[in-house]
Structures are given as C-alpha cells and as structure tokens.
mmCIF file of the N, C-alpha and C atoms, coordinates in Angstrom:
data_MODEL
# 
_entry.id   MODEL 
# 
loop_
_atom_site.group_PDB 
_atom_site.id 
_atom_site.type_symbol 
_atom_site.label_atom_id 
_atom_site.label_alt_id 
_atom_site.label_comp_id 
_atom_site.label_asym_id 
_atom_site.label_entity_id 
_atom_site.label_seq_id 
_atom_site.pdbx_PDB_ins_code 
_atom_site.Cartn_x 
_atom_site.Cartn_y 
_atom_site.Cartn_z 
_atom_site.occupancy 
_atom_site.B_iso_or_equiv 
_atom_site.pdbx_formal_charge 
_atom_site.auth_seq_id 
_atom_site.auth_comp_id 
_atom_site.auth_asym_id 
_atom_site.auth_atom_id 
_atom_site.pdbx_PDB_model_num 
ATOM 1   N N  . MET A 1 1  ? -302.920 -150.031 -16.564 1.00 0.00 ? 1  MET A N  1 
ATOM 2   C CA . MET A 1 1  ? -302.470 -149.527 -15.276 1.00 0.00 ? 1  MET A CA 1 
ATOM 3   C C  . MET A 1 1  ? -301.707 -150.625 -14.529 1.00 0.00 ? 1  MET A C  1 
ATOM 4   N N  . LYS A 1 2  ? -300.651 -150.237 -13.871 1.00 0.00 ? 2  LYS A N  1 
ATOM 5   C CA . LYS A 1 2  ? -299.840 -151.148 -13.065 1.00 0.00 ? 2  LYS A CA 1 
ATOM 6   C C  . LYS A 1 2  ? -300.619 -151.584 -11.826 1.00 0.00 ? 2  LYS A C  1 
ATOM 7   N N  . ASN A 1 3  ? -300.480 -152.862 -11.478 1.00 0.00 ? 3  ASN A N  1 
ATOM 8   C CA . ASN A 1 3  ? -301.111 -153.347 -10.246 1.00 0.00 ? 3  ASN A CA 1 
ATOM 9   C C  . ASN A 1 3  ? -300.417 -152.741 -9.035  1.00 0.00 ? 3  ASN A C  1 
ATOM 10  N N  . LEU A 1 4  ? -301.206 -152.355 -8.052  1.00 0.00 ? 4  LEU A N  1 
ATOM 11  C CA . LEU A 1 4  ? -300.674 -151.861 -6.783  1.00 0.00 ? 4  LEU A CA 1 
ATOM 12  C C  . LEU A 1 4  ? -300.616 -153.025 -5.807  1.00 0.00 ? 4  LEU A C  1 
ATOM 13  N N  . LYS A 1 5  ? -299.430 -153.312 -5.304  1.00 0.00 ? 5  LYS A N  1 
ATOM 14  C CA . LYS A 1 5  ? -299.271 -154.385 -4.329  1.00 0.00 ? 5  LYS A CA 1 
ATOM 15  C C  . LYS A 1 5  ? -299.662 -153.855 -2.962  1.00 0.00 ? 5  LYS A C  1 
ATOM 16  N N  . CYS A 1 6  ? -300.562 -154.590 -2.287  1.00 0.00 ? 6  CYS A N  1 
ATOM 17  C CA . CYS A 1 6  ? -301.054 -154.088 -1.010  1.00 0.00 ? 6  CYS A CA 1 
ATOM 18  C C  . CYS A 1 6  ? -301.002 -155.155 0.078   1.00 0.00 ? 6  CYS A C  1 
ATOM 19  N N  . LEU A 1 7  ? -301.038 -154.669 1.302   1.00 0.00 ? 7  LEU A N  1 
ATOM 20  C CA . LEU A 1 7  ? -300.999 -155.491 2.506   1.00 0.00 ? 7  LEU A CA 1 
ATOM 21  C C  . LEU A 1 7  ? -302.105 -155.008 3.435   1.00 0.00 ? 7  LEU A C  1 
ATOM 22  N N  . ILE A 1 8  ? -302.751 -155.959 4.113   1.00 0.00 ? 8  ILE A N  1 
ATOM 23  C CA . ILE A 1 8  ? -303.785 -155.636 5.098   1.00 0.00 ? 8  ILE A CA 1 
ATOM 24  C C  . ILE A 1 8  ? -303.250 -155.987 6.485   1.00 0.00 ? 8  ILE A C  1 
ATOM 25  N N  . VAL A 1 9  ? -303.338 -155.029 7.409   1.00 0.00 ? 9  VAL A N  1 
ATOM 26  C CA . VAL A 1 9  ? -302.907 -155.262 8.797   1.00 0.00 ? 9  VAL A CA 1 
ATOM 27  C C  . VAL A 1 9  ? -304.035 -154.789 9.717   1.00 0.00 ? 9  VAL A C  1 
ATOM 28  N N  . ASP A 1 10 ? -304.646 -155.737 10.408  1.00 0.00 ? 10 ASP A N  1 
ATOM 29  C CA . ASP A 1 10 ? -305.748 -155.414 11.321  1.00 0.00 ? 10 ASP A CA 1 
ATOM 30  C C  . ASP A 1 10 ? -305.813 -156.505 12.369  1.00 0.00 ? 10 ASP A C  1 
ATOM 31  N N  . ASP A 1 11 ? -306.078 -156.144 13.616  1.00 0.00 ? 11 ASP A N  1 
ATOM 32  C CA . ASP A 1 11 ? -306.135 -157.143 14.678  1.00 0.00 ? 11 ASP A CA 1 
ATOM 33  C C  . ASP A 1 11 ? -307.482 -157.864 14.751  1.00 0.00 ? 11 ASP A C  1 
ATOM 34  N N  . GLU A 1 12 ? -308.435 -157.484 13.911  1.00 0.00 ? 12 GLU A N  1 
ATOM 35  C CA . GLU A 1 12 ? -309.749 -158.119 13.919  1.00 0.00 ? 12 GLU A CA 1 
ATOM 36  C C  . GLU A 1 12 ? -309.947 -158.905 12.615  1.00 0.00 ? 12 GLU A C  1 
ATOM 37  N N  . THR A 1 13 ? -310.108 -160.223 12.757  1.00 0.00 ? 13 THR A N  1 
ATOM 38  C CA . THR A 1 13 ? -310.253 -161.096 11.590  1.00 0.00 ? 13 THR A CA 1 
ATOM 39  C C  . THR A 1 13 ? -311.423 -160.704 10.686  1.00 0.00 ? 13 THR A C  1 
ATOM 40  N N  . PRO A 1 14 ? -312.593 -160.343 11.223  1.00 0.00 ? 14 PRO A N  1 
ATOM 41  C CA . PRO A 1 14 ? -313.688 -159.943 10.323  1.00 0.00 ? 14 PRO A CA 1 
ATOM 42  C C  . PRO A 1 14 ? -313.330 -158.723 9.458   1.00 0.00 ? 14 PRO A C  1 
ATOM 43  N N  . ALA A 1 15 ? -312.574 -157.800 10.019  1.00 0.00 ? 15 ALA A N  1 
ATOM 44  C CA . ALA A 1 15 ? -312.151 -156.620 9.246   1.00 0.00 ? 15 ALA A CA 1 
ATOM 45  C C  . ALA A 1 15 ? -311.187 -157.027 8.139   1.00 0.00 ? 15 ALA A C  1 
ATOM 46  N N  . ILE A 1 16 ? -310.286 -157.953 8.436   1.00 0.00 ? 16 ILE A N  1 
ATOM 47  C CA . ILE A 1 16 ? -309.360 -158.445 7.416   1.00 0.00 ? 16 ILE A CA 1 
ATOM 48  C C  . ILE A 1 16 ? -310.142 -159.085 6.274   1.00 0.00 ? 16 ILE A C  1 
ATOM 49  N N  . ARG A 1 17 ? -311.084 -159.949 6.612   1.00 0.00 ? 17 ARG A N  1 
ATOM 50  C CA . ARG A 1 17 ? -311.873 -160.650 5.580   1.00 0.00 ? 17 ARG A CA 1 
ATOM 51  C C  . ARG A 1 17 ? -312.664 -159.654 4.726   1.00 0.00 ? 17 ARG A C  1 
ATOM 52  N N  . LEU A 1 18 ? -313.223 -158.637 5.346   1.00 0.00 ? 18 LEU A N  1 
ATOM 53  C CA . LEU A 1 18 ? -313.976 -157.633 4.606   1.00 0.00 ? 18 LEU A CA 1 
ATOM 54  C C  . LEU A 1 18 ? -313.065 -156.869 3.642   1.00 0.00 ? 18 LEU A C  1 
ATOM 55  N N  . LEU A 1 19 ? -311.906 -156.442 4.136   1.00 0.00 ? 19 LEU A N  1 
ATOM 56  C CA . LEU A 1 19 ? -310.959 -155.735 3.275   1.00 0.00 ? 19 LEU A CA 1 
ATOM 57  C C  . LEU A 1 19 ? -310.461 -156.628 2.145   1.00 0.00 ? 19 LEU A C  1 
ATOM 58  N N  . GLU A 1 20 ? -310.218 -157.902 2.439   1.00 0.00 ? 20 GLU A N  1 
ATOM 59  C CA . GLU A 1 20 ? -309.800 -158.833 1.390   1.00 0.00 ? 20 GLU A CA 1 
ATOM 60  C C  . GLU A 1 20 ? -310.855 -158.921 0.292   1.00 0.00 ? 20 GLU A C  1 
ATOM 61  N N  . SER A 1 21 ? -312.121 -158.963 0.684   1.00 0.00 ? 21 SER A N  1 
ATOM 62  C CA . SER A 1 21 ? -313.185 -159.045 -0.324  1.00 0.00 ? 21 SER A CA 1 
ATOM 63  C C  . SER A 1 21 ? -313.245 -157.774 -1.166  1.00 0.00 ? 21 SER A C  1 
ATOM 64  N N  . TYR A 1 22 ? -312.999 -156.621 -0.566  1.00 0.00 ? 22 TYR A N  1 
ATOM 65  C CA . TYR A 1 22 ? -312.967 -155.370 -1.321  1.00 0.00 ? 22 TYR A CA 1 
ATOM 66  C C  . TYR A 1 22 ? -311.793 -155.339 -2.292  1.00 0.00 ? 22 TYR A C  1 
ATOM 67  N N  . VAL A 1 23 ? -310.625 -155.777 -1.826  1.00 0.00 ? 23 VAL A N  1 
ATOM 68  C CA . VAL A 1 23 ? -309.426 -155.768 -2.673  1.00 0.00 ? 23 VAL A CA 1 
ATOM 69  C C  . VAL A 1 23 ? -309.641 -156.668 -3.891  1.00 0.00 ? 23 VAL A C  1 
ATOM 70  N N  . LYS A 1 24 ? -310.265 -157.815 -3.702  1.00 0.00 ? 24 LYS A N  1 
ATOM 71  C CA . LYS A 1 24 ? -310.515 -158.743 -4.811  1.00 0.00 ? 24 LYS A CA 1 
ATOM 72  C C  . LYS A 1 24 ? -311.396 -158.129 -5.891  1.00 0.00 ? 24 LYS A C  1 
ATOM 73  N N  . LYS A 1 25 ? -312.215 -157.167 -5.516  1.00 0.00 ? 25 LYS A N  1 
ATOM 74  C CA . LYS A 1 25 ? -313.126 -156.531 -6.474  1.00 0.00 ? 25 LYS A CA 1 
ATOM 75  C C  . LYS A 1 25 ? -312.472 -155.417 -7.277  1.00 0.00 ? 25 LYS A C  1 
ATOM 76  N N  . VAL A 1 26 ? -311.269 -155.005 -6.896  1.00 0.00 ? 26 VAL A N  1 
ATOM 77  C CA . VAL A 1 26 ? -310.577 -153.914 -7.585  1.00 0.00 ? 26 VAL A CA 1 
ATOM 78  C C  . VAL A 1 26 ? -309.476 -154.527 -8.439  1.00 0.00 ? 26 VAL A C  1 
ATOM 79  N N  . SER A 1 27 ? -309.627 -154.400 -9.753  1.00 0.00 ? 27 SER A N  1 
ATOM 80  C CA . SER A 1 27 ? -308.752 -155.120 -10.682 1.00 0.00 ? 27 SER A CA 1 
ATOM 81  C C  . SER A 1 27 ? -307.281 -154.729 -10.588 1.00 0.00 ? 27 SER A C  1 
ATOM 82  N N  . PHE A 1 28 ? -306.978 -153.506 -10.182 1.00 0.00 ? 28 PHE A N  1 
ATOM 83  C CA . PHE A 1 28 ? -305.584 -153.068 -10.163 1.00 0.00 ? 28 PHE A CA 1 
ATOM 84  C C  . PHE A 1 28 ? -304.906 -153.252 -8.803  1.00 0.00 ? 28 PHE A C  1 
ATOM 85  N N  . LEU A 1 29 ? -305.595 -153.904 -7.850  1.00 0.00 ? 29 LEU A N  1 
ATOM 86  C CA . LEU A 1 29 ? -304.979 -154.198 -6.552  1.00 0.00 ? 29 LEU A CA 1 
ATOM 87  C C  . LEU A 1 29 ? -304.548 -155.657 -6.497  1.00 0.00 ? 29 LEU A C  1 
ATOM 88  N N  . GLU A 1 30 ? -303.345 -155.882 -6.027  1.00 0.00 ? 30 GLU A N  1 
ATOM 89  C CA . GLU A 1 30 ? -302.808 -157.230 -5.852  1.00 0.00 ? 30 GLU A CA 1 
ATOM 90  C C  . GLU A 1 30 ? -302.494 -157.412 -4.371  1.00 0.00 ? 30 GLU A C  1 
ATOM 91  N N  . LEU A 1 31 ? -303.213 -158.316 -3.733  1.00 0.00 ? 31 LEU A N  1 
ATOM 92  C CA . LEU A 1 31 ? -303.025 -158.549 -2.300  1.00 0.00 ? 31 LEU A CA 1 
ATOM 93  C C  . LEU A 1 31 ? -301.793 -159.418 -2.077  1.00 0.00 ? 31 LEU A C  1 
ATOM 94  N N  . VAL A 1 32 ? -300.789 -158.844 -1.452  1.00 0.00 ? 32 VAL A N  1 
ATOM 95  C CA . VAL A 1 32 ? -299.547 -159.549 -1.143  1.00 0.00 ? 32 VAL A CA 1 
ATOM 96  C C  . VAL A 1 32 ? -299.746 -160.413 0.097   1.00 0.00 ? 32 VAL A C  1 
ATOM 97  N N  . GLY A 1 33 ? -300.533 -159.920 1.053   1.00 0.00 ? 33 GLY A N  1 
ATOM 98  C CA . GLY A 1 33 ? -300.780 -160.674 2.269   1.00 0.00 ? 33 GLY A CA 1 
ATOM 99  C C  . GLY A 1 33 ? -301.662 -159.915 3.222   1.00 0.00 ? 33 GLY A C  1 
ATOM 100 N N  . SER A 1 34 ? -302.039 -160.603 4.279   1.00 0.00 ? 34 SER A N  1 
ATOM 101 C CA . SER A 1 34 ? -302.805 -159.968 5.346   1.00 0.00 ? 34 SER A CA 1 
ATOM 102 C C  . SER A 1 34 ? -302.386 -160.616 6.656   1.00 0.00 ? 34 SER A C  1 
ATOM 103 N N  . THR A 1 35 ? -302.397 -159.829 7.703   1.00 0.00 ? 35 THR A N  1 
ATOM 104 C CA . THR A 1 35 ? -301.987 -160.327 9.015   1.00 0.00 ? 35 THR A CA 1 
ATOM 105 C C  . THR A 1 35 ? -302.704 -159.564 10.122  1.00 0.00 ? 35 THR A C  1 
ATOM 106 N N  . SER A 1 36 ? -302.892 -160.254 11.228  1.00 0.00 ? 36 SER A N  1 
ATOM 107 C CA . SER A 1 36 ? -303.462 -159.595 12.408  1.00 0.00 ? 36 SER A CA 1 
ATOM 108 C C  . SER A 1 36 ? -302.362 -159.171 13.372  1.00 0.00 ? 36 SER A C  1 
ATOM 109 N N  . ASN A 1 37 ? -301.124 -159.491 13.038  1.00 0.00 ? 37 ASN A N  1 
ATOM 110 C CA . ASN A 1 37 ? -299.999 -159.199 13.920  1.00 0.00 ? 37 ASN A CA 1 
ATOM 111 C C  . ASN A 1 37 ? -299.107 -158.121 13.291  1.00 0.00 ? 37 ASN A C  1 
ATOM 112 N N  . PRO A 1 38 ? -299.043 -156.940 13.898  1.00 0.00 ? 38 PRO A N  1 
ATOM 113 C CA . PRO A 1 38 ? -298.228 -155.870 13.321  1.00 0.00 ? 38 PRO A CA 1 
ATOM 114 C C  . PRO A 1 38 ? -296.738 -156.187 13.263  1.00 0.00 ? 38 PRO A C  1 
ATOM 115 N N  . ILE A 1 39 ? -296.257 -157.050 14.156  1.00 0.00 ? 39 ILE A N  1 
ATOM 116 C CA . ILE A 1 39 ? -294.853 -157.463 14.117  1.00 0.00 ? 39 ILE A CA 1 
ATOM 117 C C  . ILE A 1 39 ? -294.593 -158.262 12.833  1.00 0.00 ? 39 ILE A C  1 
ATOM 118 N N  . ASP A 1 40 ? -295.512 -159.165 12.491  1.00 0.00 ? 40 ASP A N  1 
ATOM 119 C CA . ASP A 1 40 ? -295.401 -159.915 11.238  1.00 0.00 ? 40 ASP A CA 1 
ATOM 120 C C  . ASP A 1 40 ? -295.449 -158.974 10.040  1.00 0.00 ? 40 ASP A C  1 
ATOM 121 N N  . ALA A 1 41 ? -296.264 -157.941 10.138  1.00 0.00 ? 41 ALA A N  1 
ATOM 122 C CA . ALA A 1 41 ? -296.380 -156.972 9.045   1.00 0.00 ? 41 ALA A CA 1 
ATOM 123 C C  . ALA A 1 41 ? -295.049 -156.286 8.774   1.00 0.00 ? 41 ALA A C  1 
ATOM 124 N N  . ILE A 1 42 ? -294.317 -155.981 9.821   1.00 0.00 ? 42 ILE A N  1 
ATOM 125 C CA . ILE A 1 42 ? -293.008 -155.340 9.655   1.00 0.00 ? 42 ILE A CA 1 
ATOM 126 C C  . ILE A 1 42 ? -292.087 -156.250 8.831   1.00 0.00 ? 42 ILE A C  1 
ATOM 127 N N  . GLY A 1 43 ? -292.126 -157.547 9.118   1.00 0.00 ? 43 GLY A N  1 
ATOM 128 C CA . GLY A 1 43 ? -291.326 -158.497 8.354   1.00 0.00 ? 43 GLY A CA 1 
ATOM 129 C C  . GLY A 1 43 ? -291.716 -158.541 6.889   1.00 0.00 ? 43 GLY A C  1 
ATOM 130 N N  . ILE A 1 44 ? -293.006 -158.500 6.614   1.00 0.00 ? 44 ILE A N  1 
ATOM 131 C CA . ILE A 1 44 ? -293.489 -158.502 5.226   1.00 0.00 ? 44 ILE A CA 1 
ATOM 132 C C  . ILE A 1 44 ? -293.053 -157.226 4.525   1.00 0.00 ? 44 ILE A C  1 
ATOM 133 N N  . ILE A 1 45 ? -293.184 -156.105 5.195   1.00 0.00 ? 45 ILE A N  1 
ATOM 134 C CA . ILE A 1 45 ? -292.813 -154.806 4.612   1.00 0.00 ? 45 ILE A CA 1 
ATOM 135 C C  . ILE A 1 45 ? -291.324 -154.770 4.280   1.00 0.00 ? 45 ILE A C  1 
ATOM 136 N N  . GLU A 1 46 ? -290.503 -155.378 5.111   1.00 0.00 ? 46 GLU A N  1 
ATOM 137 C CA . GLU A 1 46 ? -289.057 -155.387 4.864   1.00 0.00 ? 46 GLU A CA 1 
ATOM 138 C C  . GLU A 1 46 ? -288.675 -156.269 3.678   1.00 0.00 ? 46 GLU A C  1 
ATOM 139 N N  . LYS A 1 47 ? -289.478 -157.300 3.387   1.00 0.00 ? 47 LYS A N  1 
ATOM 140 C CA . LYS A 1 47 ? -289.146 -158.257 2.327   1.00 0.00 ? 47 LYS A CA 1 
ATOM 141 C C  . LYS A 1 47 ? -289.823 -157.950 0.998   1.00 0.00 ? 47 LYS A C  1 
ATOM 142 N N  . GLU A 1 48 ? -290.989 -157.374 1.031   1.00 0.00 ? 48 GLU A N  1 
ATOM 143 C CA . GLU A 1 48 ? -291.834 -157.231 -0.153  1.00 0.00 ? 48 GLU A CA 1 
ATOM 144 C C  . GLU A 1 48 ? -292.041 -155.763 -0.509  1.00 0.00 ? 48 GLU A C  1 
ATOM 145 N N  . PRO A 1 49 ? -291.765 -155.381 -1.748  1.00 0.00 ? 49 PRO A N  1 
ATOM 146 C CA . PRO A 1 49 ? -292.072 -153.997 -2.134  1.00 0.00 ? 49 PRO A CA 1 
ATOM 147 C C  . PRO A 1 49 ? -293.593 -153.803 -2.203  1.00 0.00 ? 49 PRO A C  1 
ATOM 148 N N  . LEU A 1 50 ? -294.094 -152.817 -1.483  1.00 0.00 ? 50 LEU A N  1 
ATOM 149 C CA . LEU A 1 50 ? -295.540 -152.561 -1.427  1.00 0.00 ? 50 LEU A CA 1 
ATOM 150 C C  . LEU A 1 50 ? -295.842 -151.151 -1.919  1.00 0.00 ? 50 LEU A C  1 
ATOM 151 N N  . ASP A 1 51 ? -297.055 -150.989 -2.419  1.00 0.00 ? 51 ASP A N  1 
ATOM 152 C CA . ASP A 1 51 ? -297.527 -149.683 -2.850  1.00 0.00 ? 51 ASP A CA 1 
ATOM 153 C C  . ASP A 1 51 ? -298.572 -149.112 -1.891  1.00 0.00 ? 51 ASP A C  1 
ATOM 154 N N  . LEU A 1 52 ? -299.253 -150.008 -1.166  1.00 0.00 ? 52 LEU A N  1 
ATOM 155 C CA . LEU A 1 52 ? -300.390 -149.586 -0.364  1.00 0.00 ? 52 LEU A CA 1 
ATOM 156 C C  . LEU A 1 52 ? -300.537 -150.514 0.841   1.00 0.00 ? 52 LEU A C  1 
ATOM 157 N N  . ILE A 1 53 ? -300.800 -149.929 2.009   1.00 0.00 ? 53 ILE A N  1 
ATOM 158 C CA . ILE A 1 53 ? -301.053 -150.727 3.212   1.00 0.00 ? 53 ILE A CA 1 
ATOM 159 C C  . ILE A 1 53 ? -302.378 -150.265 3.824   1.00 0.00 ? 53 ILE A C  1 
ATOM 160 N N  . PHE A 1 54 ? -303.293 -151.215 3.997   1.00 0.00 ? 54 PHE A N  1 
ATOM 161 C CA . PHE A 1 54 ? -304.523 -150.959 4.732   1.00 0.00 ? 54 PHE A CA 1 
ATOM 162 C C  . PHE A 1 54 ? -304.205 -151.293 6.185   1.00 0.00 ? 54 PHE A C  1 
ATOM 163 N N  . LEU A 1 55 ? -304.119 -150.277 7.026   1.00 0.00 ? 55 LEU A N  1 
ATOM 164 C CA . LEU A 1 55 ? -303.562 -150.438 8.364   1.00 0.00 ? 55 LEU A CA 1 
ATOM 165 C C  . LEU A 1 55 ? -304.529 -149.936 9.427   1.00 0.00 ? 55 LEU A C  1 
ATOM 166 N N  . ASP A 1 56 ? -304.859 -150.825 10.346  1.00 0.00 ? 56 ASP A N  1 
ATOM 167 C CA . ASP A 1 56 ? -305.659 -150.451 11.511  1.00 0.00 ? 56 ASP A CA 1 
ATOM 168 C C  . ASP A 1 56 ? -304.784 -149.567 12.405  1.00 0.00 ? 56 ASP A C  1 
ATOM 169 N N  . ILE A 1 57 ? -305.311 -148.446 12.839  1.00 0.00 ? 57 ILE A N  1 
ATOM 170 C CA . ILE A 1 57 ? -304.489 -147.539 13.640  1.00 0.00 ? 57 ILE A CA 1 
ATOM 171 C C  . ILE A 1 57 ? -304.563 -147.823 15.134  1.00 0.00 ? 57 ILE A C  1 
ATOM 172 N N  . GLN A 1 58 ? -305.517 -148.662 15.547  1.00 0.00 ? 58 GLN A N  1 
ATOM 173 C CA . GLN A 1 58 ? -305.655 -148.957 16.969  1.00 0.00 ? 58 GLN A CA 1 
ATOM 174 C C  . GLN A 1 58 ? -305.561 -150.466 17.180  1.00 0.00 ? 58 GLN A C  1 
ATOM 175 N N  . MET A 1 59 ? -304.352 -150.927 17.499  1.00 0.00 ? 59 MET A N  1 
ATOM 176 C CA . MET A 1 59 ? -304.112 -152.346 17.736  1.00 0.00 ? 59 MET A CA 1 
ATOM 177 C C  . MET A 1 59 ? -303.463 -152.507 19.102  1.00 0.00 ? 59 MET A C  1 
ATOM 178 N N  . PRO A 1 60 ? -303.591 -153.690 19.711  1.00 0.00 ? 60 PRO A N  1 
ATOM 179 C CA . PRO A 1 60 ? -303.114 -153.851 21.087  1.00 0.00 ? 60 PRO A CA 1 
ATOM 180 C C  . PRO A 1 60 ? -301.601 -153.804 21.275  1.00 0.00 ? 60 PRO A C  1 
ATOM 181 N N  . THR A 1 61 ? -300.810 -154.317 20.338  1.00 0.00 ? 61 THR A N  1 
ATOM 182 C CA . THR A 1 61 ? -299.367 -154.368 20.565  1.00 0.00 ? 61 THR A CA 1 
ATOM 183 C C  . THR A 1 61 ? -298.630 -153.143 20.046  1.00 0.00 ? 61 THR A C  1 
ATOM 184 N N  . ILE A 1 62 ? -298.959 -152.721 18.845  1.00 0.00 ? 62 ILE A N  1 
ATOM 185 C CA . ILE A 1 62 ? -298.319 -151.550 18.238  1.00 0.00 ? 62 ILE A CA 1 
ATOM 186 C C  . ILE A 1 62 ? -299.405 -150.738 17.541  1.00 0.00 ? 62 ILE A C  1 
ATOM 187 N N  . ALA A 1 63 ? -299.413 -149.439 17.752  1.00 0.00 ? 63 ALA A N  1 
ATOM 188 C CA . ALA A 1 63 ? -300.394 -148.589 17.081  1.00 0.00 ? 63 ALA A CA 1 
ATOM 189 C C  . ALA A 1 63 ? -300.041 -148.471 15.602  1.00 0.00 ? 63 ALA A C  1 
ATOM 190 N N  . GLY A 1 64 ? -301.042 -148.410 14.765  1.00 0.00 ? 64 GLY A N  1 
ATOM 191 C CA . GLY A 1 64 ? -300.840 -148.288 13.331  1.00 0.00 ? 64 GLY A CA 1 
ATOM 192 C C  . GLY A 1 64 ? -300.226 -146.955 12.925  1.00 0.00 ? 64 GLY A C  1 
ATOM 193 N N  . ILE A 1 65 ? -300.324 -145.981 13.777  1.00 0.00 ? 65 ILE A N  1 
ATOM 194 C CA . ILE A 1 65 ? -299.749 -144.668 13.459  1.00 0.00 ? 65 ILE A CA 1 
ATOM 195 C C  . ILE A 1 65 ? -298.251 -144.739 13.577  1.00 0.00 ? 65 ILE A C  1 
# 
C-alpha cells in the first residue's frame, strides 16, 4: 500500500503530540509536518502534496472548516 502523506493542524500542542503518536503507529501514514498555526498550514499545503489532513475545526485565527 502507498504511504499517505499527512499534516496535523491544531492550536493545542497536547492534541498535536497525541495525533503524532497515533500517526507513528500506522505504518501507511507518513507525517509531513504539524503546526499550531493555520496560516503556516496553508503554506505547507501549497508546497507539499498531501493525502490527508488532521484539522482542528475550532481555532482562534481561522476555522478549520
């Protein structure tokens, strides 16, 4: 199976760390990056082809929706 490239975007560091630990346990997931800043996430999305984004929908600057 092809690895799925994924990104984590959440404004809470503990949530990011938890998701990172879950991603590491799934052999077909490749973590491209993680960020607490949705603006930074937009830059990553524009540069890196991704298959999956773990996205917090309630963040202070930009909603995940």
